[in-house]
C-alpha positions, 0 to 999 in steps of 0.5 A, a space after each residue: 438589099 439593093 440590086 447590084 449590077 455585077 458586070 459594071 463593078 471593078 475587080 476590087 469592088 467584086 472582091 470586097 462584095 465577096 468578102 462581105 458575103 463571106 462574113 455574113 455567111 459565117 455569122 449566119 452559120 454561127 447563129 444557126 449552130 447556136 440555135 441547133 445546140 439550144 434545140 438539142 439541149 431542149 430535146 435532151 431535157 424533155 426525156 431523150 426521146 427524139 420526138 419534137 413538139 407535136 407528134 410521134 410516139 416514144 415507142 415508134 420503131 421499137 421491136 415488139 414480140 409477135 402476138 399472132 402466128 399463122 398456120 404456116 409459121 408467119 407472125 404479126 405483132 399486131 401493129 400496122 396493117 394486117 398481113 395478107 395471110 391474116 386478112 385471107 383467114 378472117 375472110 375464110 371464117 376464122 377469128 383474130 383470136 384463133 391466131 393469138 400466141 399463147 403468152 404462157 408458153 414464152 418462158 424466159 422472156 423478161 419484161 424490159 424496163 422503161 428508160 424513163 
């Protein structure tokens, strides 16, 4: 686009320029909305997961039951960094297996089915 000196333009020319810019913005917005709709459909077809190409897990952000319980009742699901209470206990000579929660004691808990 050529460089335009706005201070030398007449009011009519400025109004015409504004009209052309508005038209271009409307066109560009319509194009972007169409692209977003296509992307939304493509993501929905892939399986409903909100993971675009190249990364992430379908399980990310889902709550999981605790796998380890500390002496004071604190719990950890086994995801992410080890909590401080667990690190301190391991440094004190305990083993990770010492804190495992007995899975057979969890009665009434049903397995969730995958939505796939």
